[in-house]
All heavy atoms as TSV, in Angstrom:
chain	resi	resn	atom	element	x	y	z
A	1	MET	N	N	120.916	-14.750	200.435
A	1	MET	CA	C	121.743	-15.790	201.011
A	1	MET	C	C	121.054	-16.323	202.266
A	1	MET	O	O	120.660	-15.562	203.138
A	1	MET	CB	C	123.119	-15.197	201.350
A	1	MET	CG	C	123.963	-16.094	202.207
A	1	MET	SD	S	125.488	-15.311	202.715
A	1	MET	CE	C	126.566	-15.989	201.499
A	2	LYS	N	N	120.902	-17.597	202.335
A	2	LYS	CA	C	120.283	-18.247	203.489
A	2	LYS	C	C	121.346	-18.583	204.525
A	2	LYS	O	O	122.485	-18.875	204.182
A	2	LYS	CB	C	119.587	-19.538	203.057
A	2	LYS	CG	C	118.522	-19.340	202.010
A	2	LYS	CD	C	117.220	-19.092	202.649
A	2	LYS	CE	C	116.158	-19.031	201.556
A	2	LYS	NZ	N	114.983	-18.389	201.977
A	3	ALA	N	N	120.957	-18.527	205.789
A	3	ALA	CA	C	121.863	-18.924	206.868
A	3	ALA	C	C	122.139	-20.416	206.772
A	3	ALA	O	O	121.252	-21.202	206.440
A	3	ALA	CB	C	121.258	-18.583	208.217
A	4	GLN	N	N	123.372	-20.810	207.069
A	4	GLN	CA	C	123.748	-22.218	207.008
A	4	GLN	C	C	123.772	-22.870	208.383
A	4	GLN	O	O	123.987	-24.067	208.487
A	4	GLN	CB	C	125.105	-22.355	206.334
A	4	GLN	CG	C	125.089	-21.874	204.905
A	4	GLN	CD	C	126.467	-21.934	204.262
A	4	GLN	OE1	O	127.436	-22.368	204.868
A	4	GLN	NE2	N	126.542	-21.475	203.035
A	5	SER	N	N	123.583	-22.060	209.441
A	5	SER	CA	C	123.554	-22.605	210.801
A	5	SER	C	C	122.754	-21.675	211.703
A	5	SER	O	O	122.504	-20.517	211.359
A	5	SER	CB	C	124.974	-22.757	211.357
A	5	SER	OG	O	125.546	-21.474	211.574
A	6	LYS	N	N	122.373	-22.190	212.854
A	6	LYS	CA	C	121.640	-21.379	213.820
A	6	LYS	C	C	122.503	-20.240	214.338
A	6	LYS	O	O	122.021	-19.117	214.540
A	6	LYS	CB	C	121.153	-22.249	214.972
A	6	LYS	CG	C	120.067	-23.217	214.561
A	6	LYS	CD	C	119.650	-24.118	215.699
A	6	LYS	CE	C	118.642	-25.150	215.224
A	6	LYS	NZ	N	118.265	-26.080	216.296
A	7	SER	N	N	123.796	-20.484	214.545
A	7	SER	CA	C	124.670	-19.424	215.052
A	7	SER	C	C	124.834	-18.316	214.008
A	7	SER	O	O	124.872	-17.130	214.356
A	7	SER	CB	C	126.034	-19.978	215.482
A	7	SER	OG	O	126.698	-20.584	214.402
A	8	GLN	N	N	124.880	-18.672	212.732
A	8	GLN	CA	C	124.971	-17.672	211.667
A	8	GLN	C	C	123.679	-16.860	211.609
A	8	GLN	O	O	123.714	-15.639	211.429
A	8	GLN	CB	C	125.237	-18.370	210.333
A	8	GLN	CG	C	125.574	-17.420	209.206
A	8	GLN	CD	C	125.880	-18.147	207.921
A	8	GLN	OE1	O	125.140	-19.063	207.522
A	8	GLN	NE2	N	126.949	-17.767	207.271
A	9	GLN	N	N	122.556	-17.511	211.807
A	9	GLN	CA	C	121.264	-16.827	211.804
A	9	GLN	C	C	121.182	-15.834	212.962
A	9	GLN	O	O	120.718	-14.714	212.802
A	9	GLN	CB	C	120.139	-17.851	211.889
A	9	GLN	CG	C	118.764	-17.246	211.833
A	9	GLN	CD	C	117.674	-18.277	212.048
A	9	GLN	OE1	O	117.871	-19.240	212.776
A	9	GLN	NE2	N	116.528	-18.076	211.427
A	10	ARG	N	N	121.649	-16.245	214.155
A	10	ARG	CA	C	121.636	-15.349	215.316
A	10	ARG	C	C	122.556	-14.156	215.105
A	10	ARG	O	O	122.208	-13.019	215.456
A	10	ARG	CB	C	122.031	-16.116	216.577
A	10	ARG	CG	C	120.955	-17.043	217.084
A	10	ARG	CD	C	121.284	-17.624	218.444
A	10	ARG	NE	N	122.471	-18.468	218.415
A	10	ARG	CZ	C	122.462	-19.776	218.218
A	10	ARG	NH1	N	121.309	-20.398	218.031
A	10	ARG	NH2	N	123.580	-20.470	218.211
A	11	ALA	N	N	123.732	-14.381	214.515
A	11	ALA	CA	C	124.668	-13.289	214.245
A	11	ALA	C	C	124.059	-12.292	213.258
A	11	ALA	O	O	124.187	-11.074	213.428
A	11	ALA	CB	C	125.988	-13.841	213.706
A	12	ALA	N	N	123.382	-12.800	212.251
A	12	ALA	CA	C	122.722	-11.922	211.275
A	12	ALA	C	C	121.622	-11.114	211.949
A	12	ALA	O	O	121.450	-9.921	211.664
A	12	ALA	CB	C	122.148	-12.740	210.124
A	13	GLY	N	N	120.882	-11.729	212.855
A	13	GLY	CA	C	119.829	-11.007	213.579
A	13	GLY	C	C	120.407	-9.894	214.443
A	13	GLY	O	O	119.846	-8.794	214.503
A	14	ALA	N	N	121.527	-10.146	215.089
A	14	ALA	CA	C	122.167	-9.125	215.915
A	14	ALA	C	C	122.667	-7.974	215.044
A	14	ALA	O	O	122.494	-6.794	215.390
A	14	ALA	CB	C	123.323	-9.732	216.700
A	15	ALA	N	N	123.281	-8.294	213.915
A	15	ALA	CA	C	123.768	-7.258	212.999
A	15	ALA	C	C	122.611	-6.446	212.431
A	15	ALA	O	O	122.700	-5.218	212.306
A	15	ALA	CB	C	124.578	-7.897	211.875
A	16	LEU	N	N	121.529	-7.119	212.097
A	16	LEU	CA	C	120.344	-6.434	211.571
A	16	LEU	C	C	119.778	-5.476	212.611
A	16	LEU	O	O	119.399	-4.345	212.286
A	16	LEU	CB	C	119.299	-7.462	211.148
A	16	LEU	CG	C	117.997	-6.922	210.580
A	16	LEU	CD1	C	118.261	-6.098	209.322
A	16	LEU	CD2	C	117.052	-8.079	210.275
A	17	SER	N	N	119.723	-5.899	213.843
A	17	SER	CA	C	119.231	-5.044	214.917
A	17	SER	C	C	120.072	-3.774	215.040
A	17	SER	O	O	119.540	-2.677	215.217
A	17	SER	CB	C	119.251	-5.830	216.235
A	17	SER	OG	O	118.839	-5.024	217.302
A	18	ALA	N	N	121.376	-3.914	214.900
A	18	ALA	CA	C	122.261	-2.753	214.961
A	18	ALA	C	C	122.069	-1.857	213.742
A	18	ALA	O	O	122.071	-0.625	213.859
A	18	ALA	CB	C	123.711	-3.200	215.072
A	19	LYS	N	N	121.908	-2.449	212.565
A	19	LYS	CA	C	121.671	-1.657	211.346
A	19	LYS	C	C	120.411	-0.808	211.484
A	19	LYS	O	O	120.346	0.315	211.004
A	19	LYS	CB	C	121.496	-2.563	210.127
A	19	LYS	CG	C	122.748	-3.115	209.548
A	19	LYS	CD	C	123.328	-2.227	208.486
A	19	LYS	CE	C	124.467	-2.988	207.810
A	19	LYS	NZ	N	125.257	-2.122	206.975
A	20	ARG	N	N	119.411	-1.348	212.169
A	20	ARG	CA	C	118.142	-0.637	212.339
A	20	ARG	C	C	118.169	0.322	213.522
A	20	ARG	O	O	117.176	0.990	213.788
A	20	ARG	CB	C	117.018	-1.649	212.531
A	20	ARG	CG	C	116.761	-2.460	211.284
A	20	ARG	CD	C	115.676	-3.464	211.486
A	20	ARG	NE	N	115.343	-4.140	210.234
A	20	ARG	CZ	C	114.579	-5.201	210.144
A	20	ARG	NH1	N	114.053	-5.740	211.224
A	20	ARG	NH2	N	114.339	-5.745	208.970
A	21	GLY	N	N	119.278	0.369	214.250
A	21	GLY	CA	C	119.403	1.274	215.378
A	21	GLY	C	C	118.736	0.785	216.643
A	21	GLY	O	O	118.557	1.534	217.590
A	22	GLU	N	N	118.360	-0.494	216.681
A	22	GLU	CA	C	117.682	-1.056	217.845
A	22	GLU	C	C	118.661	-1.451	218.943
A	22	GLU	O	O	118.286	-1.540	220.104
A	22	GLU	CB	C	116.842	-2.261	217.422
A	22	GLU	CG	C	115.741	-1.889	216.439
A	22	GLU	CD	C	115.108	-3.083	215.754
A	22	GLU	OE1	O	115.552	-4.227	215.984
A	22	GLU	OE2	O	114.166	-2.878	214.966
A	23	THR	N	N	119.902	-1.739	218.559
A	23	THR	CA	C	120.963	-2.046	219.519
A	23	THR	C	C	122.203	-1.250	219.123
A	23	THR	O	O	122.291	-0.728	218.005
A	23	THR	CB	C	121.317	-3.549	219.550
A	23	THR	OG1	O	121.719	-3.956	218.243
A	23	THR	CG2	C	120.149	-4.393	220.002
A	24	LYS	N	N	123.167	-1.184	220.019
A	24	LYS	CA	C	124.383	-0.421	219.760
A	24	LYS	C	C	125.370	-1.242	218.937
A	24	LYS	O	O	125.573	-2.425	219.198
A	24	LYS	CB	C	125.045	-0.032	221.075
A	24	LYS	CG	C	124.211	0.911	221.897
A	24	LYS	CD	C	124.908	1.233	223.192
A	24	LYS	CE	C	124.035	2.132	224.046
A	24	LYS	NZ	N	124.673	2.441	225.335
A	25	VAL	N	N	125.990	-0.591	217.973
A	25	VAL	CA	C	126.997	-1.247	217.145
A	25	VAL	C	C	128.161	-1.709	218.013
A	25	VAL	O	O	128.734	-2.777	217.783
A	25	VAL	CB	C	127.490	-0.292	216.035
A	25	VAL	CG1	C	128.605	-0.931	215.229
A	25	VAL	CG2	C	126.337	0.111	215.134
A	26	ASN	N	N	128.495	-0.950	219.036
A	26	ASN	CA	C	129.613	-1.311	219.913
A	26	ASN	C	C	129.356	-2.603	220.686
A	26	ASN	O	O	130.295	-3.201	221.201
A	26	ASN	CB	C	129.915	-0.182	220.902
A	26	ASN	CG	C	130.506	1.025	220.223
A	26	ASN	OD1	O	131.067	0.920	219.136
A	26	ASN	ND2	N	130.373	2.174	220.843
A	27	ASP	N	N	128.101	-3.047	220.762
A	27	ASP	CA	C	127.772	-4.290	221.455
A	27	ASP	C	C	128.022	-5.527	220.582
A	27	ASP	O	O	128.015	-6.645	221.079
A	27	ASP	CB	C	126.311	-4.295	221.914
A	27	ASP	CG	C	126.048	-3.297	223.035
A	27	ASP	OD1	O	127.018	-2.866	223.686
A	27	ASP	OD2	O	124.874	-2.964	223.246
A	28	LEU	N	N	128.236	-5.316	219.283
A	28	LEU	CA	C	128.457	-6.435	218.371
A	28	LEU	C	C	129.861	-7.000	218.540
A	28	LEU	O	O	130.808	-6.255	218.806
A	28	LEU	CB	C	128.270	-5.997	216.917
A	28	LEU	CG	C	126.897	-5.497	216.528
A	28	LEU	CD1	C	126.919	-5.042	215.068
A	28	LEU	CD2	C	125.836	-6.561	216.745
A	29	GLN	N	N	129.969	-8.316	218.356
A	29	GLN	CA	C	131.259	-8.992	218.440
A	29	GLN	C	C	131.354	-10.032	217.335
A	29	GLN	O	O	130.344	-10.539	216.859
A	29	GLN	CB	C	131.405	-9.709	219.777
A	29	GLN	CG	C	131.363	-8.812	220.982
A	29	GLN	CD	C	131.450	-9.603	222.280
A	29	GLN	OE1	O	131.553	-10.822	222.269
A	29	GLN	NE2	N	131.390	-8.909	223.392
A	30	GLY	N	N	132.567	-10.372	216.969
A	30	GLY	CA	C	132.813	-11.476	216.050
A	30	GLY	C	C	132.073	-11.386	214.734
A	30	GLY	O	O	132.114	-10.369	214.043
A	31	ALA	N	N	131.371	-12.466	214.408
A	31	ALA	CA	C	130.696	-12.576	213.115
A	31	ALA	C	C	129.623	-11.510	212.921
A	31	ALA	O	O	129.459	-10.992	211.821
A	31	ALA	CB	C	130.080	-13.961	212.961
A	32	SER	N	N	128.905	-11.173	213.988
A	32	SER	CA	C	127.854	-10.161	213.838
A	32	SER	C	C	128.451	-8.803	213.486
A	32	SER	O	O	127.887	-8.061	212.686
A	32	SER	CB	C	126.982	-10.074	215.091
A	32	SER	OG	O	127.749	-9.763	216.224
A	33	LYS	N	N	129.629	-8.473	214.028
A	33	LYS	CA	C	130.310	-7.221	213.697
A	33	LYS	C	C	130.764	-7.240	212.238
A	33	LYS	O	O	130.584	-6.262	211.509
A	33	LYS	CB	C	131.514	-7.025	214.633
A	33	LYS	CG	C	132.363	-5.823	214.313
A	33	LYS	CD	C	131.699	-4.545	214.741
A	33	LYS	CE	C	132.700	-3.408	214.664
A	33	LYS	NZ	N	132.164	-2.259	213.982
A	34	ASP	N	N	131.315	-8.375	211.795
A	34	ASP	CA	C	131.733	-8.507	210.401
A	34	ASP	C	C	130.548	-8.389	209.452
A	34	ASP	O	O	130.635	-7.730	208.414
A	34	ASP	CB	C	132.433	-9.852	210.175
A	34	ASP	CG	C	133.770	-9.946	210.899
A	34	ASP	OD1	O	134.346	-8.898	211.270
A	34	ASP	OD2	O	134.229	-11.087	211.106
A	35	MET	N	N	129.437	-9.021	209.819
A	35	MET	CA	C	128.232	-8.948	208.993
A	35	MET	C	C	127.704	-7.521	208.925
A	35	MET	O	O	127.280	-7.061	207.867
A	35	MET	CB	C	127.147	-9.877	209.534
A	35	MET	CG	C	127.423	-11.327	209.328
A	35	MET	SD	S	126.100	-12.301	210.096
A	35	MET	CE	C	126.571	-13.937	209.598
A	36	TYR	N	N	127.713	-6.826	210.037
A	36	TYR	CA	C	127.247	-5.441	210.081
A	36	TYR	C	C	128.055	-4.595	209.094
A	36	TYR	O	O	127.491	-3.776	208.367
A	36	TYR	CB	C	127.385	-4.877	211.494
A	36	TYR	CG	C	127.031	-3.417	211.595
A	36	TYR	CD1	C	125.715	-3.014	211.776
A	36	TYR	CD2	C	128.006	-2.434	211.497
A	36	TYR	CE1	C	125.374	-1.670	211.851
A	36	TYR	CE2	C	127.679	-1.093	211.565
A	36	TYR	CZ	C	126.367	-0.715	211.743
A	36	TYR	OH	O	126.045	0.622	211.805
A	37	ASP	N	N	129.369	-4.802	209.079
A	37	ASP	CA	C	130.255	-4.006	208.232
A	37	ASP	C	C	130.157	-4.358	206.754
A	37	ASP	O	O	130.374	-3.491	205.901
A	37	ASP	CB	C	131.711	-4.175	208.683
A	37	ASP	CG	C	131.988	-3.544	210.044
A	37	ASP	OD1	O	131.258	-2.606	210.436
A	37	ASP	OD2	O	132.937	-4.002	210.714
A	38	SER	N	N	129.831	-5.612	206.437
A	38	SER	CA	C	129.947	-6.047	205.047
A	38	SER	C	C	128.626	-6.347	204.331
A	38	SER	O	O	128.640	-6.563	203.121
A	38	SER	CB	C	130.834	-7.293	204.974
A	38	SER	OG	O	130.217	-8.376	205.631
A	39	MET	N	N	127.512	-6.356	205.046
A	39	MET	CA	C	126.245	-6.742	204.426
A	39	MET	C	C	125.211	-5.620	204.516
A	39	MET	O	O	125.219	-4.832	205.454
A	39	MET	CB	C	125.690	-8.003	205.098
A	39	MET	CG	C	126.585	-9.221	204.943
A	39	MET	SD	S	125.990	-10.663	205.844
A	39	MET	CE	C	124.652	-11.180	204.782
A	40	SER	N	N	124.321	-5.602	203.545
A	40	SER	CA	C	123.239	-4.622	203.551
A	40	SER	C	C	122.126	-5.090	204.481
A	40	SER	O	O	122.069	-6.265	204.868
A	40	SER	CB	C	122.672	-4.451	202.137
A	40	SER	OG	O	121.974	-5.616	201.746
A	41	GLU	N	N	121.232	-4.180	204.812
A	41	GLU	CA	C	120.090	-4.528	205.659
A	41	GLU	C	C	119.240	-5.619	204.996
A	41	GLU	O	O	118.756	-6.532	205.669
A	41	GLU	CB	C	119.243	-3.285	205.943
A	41	GLU	CG	C	118.133	-3.529	206.924
A	41	GLU	CD	C	117.381	-2.270	207.325
A	41	GLU	OE1	O	117.968	-1.173	207.280
A	41	GLU	OE2	O	116.206	-2.401	207.693
A	42	GLU	N	N	119.093	-5.548	203.680
A	42	GLU	CA	C	118.302	-6.541	202.961
A	42	GLU	C	C	118.942	-7.935	203.046
A	42	GLU	O	O	118.246	-8.938	203.240
A	42	GLU	CB	C	118.122	-6.123	201.494
A	42	GLU	CG	C	117.262	-4.901	201.307
A	42	GLU	CD	C	117.996	-3.585	201.604
A	42	GLU	OE1	O	119.247	-3.538	201.555
A	42	GLU	OE2	O	117.313	-2.605	201.922
A	43	GLU	N	N	120.265	-7.991	202.893
A	43	GLU	CA	C	120.961	-9.273	202.986
A	43	GLU	C	C	120.845	-9.854	204.396
A	43	GLU	O	O	120.619	-11.058	204.566
A	43	GLU	CB	C	122.438	-9.105	202.631
A	43	GLU	CG	C	122.679	-8.786	201.167
A	43	GLU	CD	C	124.111	-8.390	200.880
A	43	GLU	OE1	O	124.704	-7.603	201.652
A	43	GLU	OE2	O	124.651	-8.879	199.870
A	44	LEU	N	N	120.988	-9.000	205.386
A	44	LEU	CA	C	120.876	-9.449	206.768
A	44	LEU	C	C	119.466	-9.941	207.069
A	44	LEU	O	O	119.285	-10.953	207.753
A	44	LEU	CB	C	121.262	-8.325	207.730
A	44	LEU	CG	C	122.742	-7.954	207.732
A	44	LEU	CD1	C	122.952	-6.645	208.483
A	44	LEU	CD2	C	123.575	-9.068	208.337
A	45	GLU	N	N	118.474	-9.244	206.555
A	45	GLU	CA	C	117.078	-9.643	206.748
A	45	GLU	C	C	116.835	-11.042	206.181
A	45	GLU	O	O	116.213	-11.886	206.826
A	45	GLU	CB	C	116.144	-8.639	206.077
A	45	GLU	CG	C	114.686	-9.037	206.080
A	45	GLU	CD	C	114.056	-9.011	207.445
A	45	GLU	OE1	O	114.385	-8.114	208.236
A	45	GLU	OE2	O	113.219	-9.894	207.731
A	46	GLU	N	N	117.352	-11.279	204.981
A	46	GLU	CA	C	117.166	-12.590	204.352
A	46	GLU	C	C	117.839	-13.691	205.175
A	46	GLU	O	O	117.262	-14.753	205.405
A	46	GLU	CB	C	117.736	-12.586	202.941
A	46	GLU	CG	C	117.531	-13.899	202.216
A	46	GLU	CD	C	118.095	-13.902	200.803
A	46	GLU	OE1	O	118.572	-12.860	200.331
A	46	GLU	OE2	O	118.058	-14.982	200.189
A	47	MET	N	N	119.049	-13.428	205.640
A	47	MET	CA	C	119.769	-14.437	206.413
A	47	MET	C	C	119.110	-14.672	207.774
A	47	MET	O	O	118.975	-15.803	208.225
A	47	MET	CB	C	121.231	-14.029	206.600
A	47	MET	CG	C	122.066	-15.126	207.238
A	47	MET	SD	S	123.807	-14.749	207.261
A	47	MET	CE	C	124.237	-15.097	205.566
A	48	ALA	N	N	118.691	-13.606	208.418
A	48	ALA	CA	C	118.080	-13.727	209.743
A	48	ALA	C	C	116.718	-14.406	209.684
A	48	ALA	O	O	116.297	-15.028	210.656
A	48	ALA	CB	C	117.955	-12.352	210.386
A	49	SER	N	N	116.050	-14.320	208.557
A	49	SER	CA	C	114.706	-14.894	208.445
A	49	SER	C	C	114.697	-16.329	207.935
A	49	SER	O	O	113.626	-16.910	207.742
A	49	SER	CB	C	113.838	-14.025	207.537
A	49	SER	OG	O	114.329	-14.055	206.212
A	50	THR	N	N	115.865	-16.931	207.743
A	50	THR	CA	C	115.952	-18.324	207.321
A	50	THR	C	C	115.229	-19.222	208.321
A	50	THR	O	O	115.380	-19.054	209.527
A	50	THR	CB	C	117.431	-18.764	207.228
A	50	THR	OG1	O	118.103	-17.936	206.286
A	50	THR	CG2	C	117.547	-20.215	206.792
A	51	GLU	N	N	114.450	-20.150	207.824
A	51	GLU	CA	C	113.778	-21.120	208.688
A	51	GLU	C	C	114.843	-21.910	209.432
A	51	GLU	O	O	115.742	-22.475	208.826
A	51	GLU	CB	C	112.912	-22.058	207.844
A	51	GLU	CG	C	112.123	-23.059	208.625
A	51	GLU	CD	C	111.084	-22.430	209.534
A	51	GLU	OE1	O	110.446	-21.434	209.127
A	51	GLU	OE2	O	110.904	-22.929	210.653
A	52	HIS	N	N	114.773	-21.943	210.752
A	52	HIS	CA	C	115.842	-22.570	211.523
A	52	HIS	C	C	115.631	-24.050	211.797
A	52	HIS	O	O	116.535	-24.720	212.275
A	52	HIS	CB	C	116.106	-21.811	212.828
A	52	HIS	CG	C	114.956	-21.829	213.784
A	52	HIS	ND1	N	114.024	-20.837	213.804
A	52	HIS	CD2	C	114.607	-22.716	214.731
A	52	HIS	CE1	C	113.127	-21.118	214.739
A	52	HIS	NE2	N	113.458	-22.249	215.308
A	53	ASP	N	N	114.465	-24.580	211.497
A	53	ASP	CA	C	114.256	-26.020	211.670
A	53	ASP	C	C	115.189	-26.777	210.727
A	53	ASP	O	O	115.246	-26.519	209.536
A	53	ASP	CB	C	112.808	-26.408	211.355
A	53	ASP	CG	C	111.843	-25.899	212.416
A	53	ASP	OD1	O	112.286	-25.598	213.526
A	53	ASP	OD2	O	110.644	-25.813	212.102
A	54	GLY	N	N	115.948	-27.696	211.292
A	54	GLY	CA	C	116.856	-28.497	210.494
A	54	GLY	C	C	118.238	-27.911	210.312
A	54	GLY	O	O	119.104	-28.572	209.755
A	55	LEU	N	N	118.453	-26.682	210.746
A	55	LEU	CA	C	119.788	-26.103	210.649
A	55	LEU	C	C	120.675	-26.656	211.761
A	55	LEU	O	O	120.233	-26.815	212.896
A	55	LEU	CB	C	119.735	-24.573	210.815
A	55	LEU	CG	C	119.214	-23.733	209.666
A	55	LEU	CD1	C	119.220	-22.254	210.049
A	55	LEU	CD2	C	120.033	-23.939	208.415
A	56	PRO	N	N	121.939	-26.908	211.455
A	56	PRO	CA	C	122.855	-27.326	212.515
A	56	PRO	C	C	123.150	-26.135	213.441
A	56	PRO	O	O	122.970	-24.976	213.039
A	56	PRO	CB	C	124.106	-27.763	211.768
A	56	PRO	CG	C	124.069	-26.987	210.492
A	56	PRO	CD	C	122.592	-26.831	210.160
A	57	ASP	N	N	123.611	-26.404	214.655
A	57	ASP	CA	C	123.960	-25.314	215.557
A	57	ASP	C	C	125.097	-24.477	214.996
A	57	ASP	O	O	125.089	-23.253	215.101
A	57	ASP	CB	C	124.342	-25.851	216.942
A	57	ASP	CG	C	123.129	-26.388	217.684
A	57	ASP	OD1	O	122.001	-25.919	217.420
A	57	ASP	OD2	O	123.317	-27.273	218.529
A	58	GLU	N	N	126.089	-25.137	214.424
A	58	GLU	CA	C	127.234	-24.453	213.818
A	58	GLU	C	C	127.618	-25.169	212.535
A	58	GLU	O	O	127.367	-26.369	212.389
A	58	GLU	CB	C	128.421	-24.437	214.772
A	58	GLU	CG	C	128.168	-23.624	216.014
A	58	GLU	CD	C	129.382	-23.571	216.939
A	58	GLU	OE1	O	130.374	-24.274	216.682
A	58	GLU	OE2	O	129.309	-22.826	217.904
A	59	VAL	N	N	128.281	-24.449	211.635
A	59	VAL	CA	C	128.773	-25.038	210.390
A	59	VAL	C	C	130.190	-25.524	210.631
A	59	VAL	O	O	131.022	-24.789	211.177
A	59	VAL	CB	C	128.753	-24.002	209.249
A	59	VAL	CG1	C	129.384	-24.588	207.998
A	59	VAL	CG2	C	127.347	-23.544	208.956
A	60	GLU	N	N	130.466	-26.730	210.225
A	60	GLU	CA	C	131.828	-27.249	210.330
A	60	GLU	C	C	132.630	-26.797	209.120
A	60	GLU	O	O	132.118	-26.715	208.023
A	60	GLU	CB	C	131.812	-28.761	210.428
A	60	GLU	CG	C	131.139	-29.245	211.703
A	60	GLU	CD	C	131.299	-30.733	211.901
A	60	GLU	OE1	O	132.242	-31.323	211.365
A	60	GLU	OE2	O	130.452	-31.300	212.613
A	61	ASP	N	N	133.911	-26.494	209.352
A	61	ASP	CA	C	134.778	-26.015	208.261
A	61	ASP	C	C	135.034	-27.060	207.217
A	61	ASP	O	O	135.210	-28.153	207.349
A	61	ASP	CB	C	136.111	-25.519	208.815
A	61	ASP	CG	C	135.907	-24.241	209.640
A	61	ASP	OD1	O	134.937	-23.533	209.373
A	61	ASP	OD2	O	136.731	-23.986	210.525
């Protein structure tokens, strides 16, 4: 799954960092906490590595 916005990409990167033990899980908030709980390391890696050129800052509902 590719990130649909820069903020989604950043949240995936934060969750991935926690999955790898590089940051504390307790430091996660909002979407990054949800991603940590519901996605595998592989899924997070794919989302975090999405090319960010051309992505909007946020996805509109």
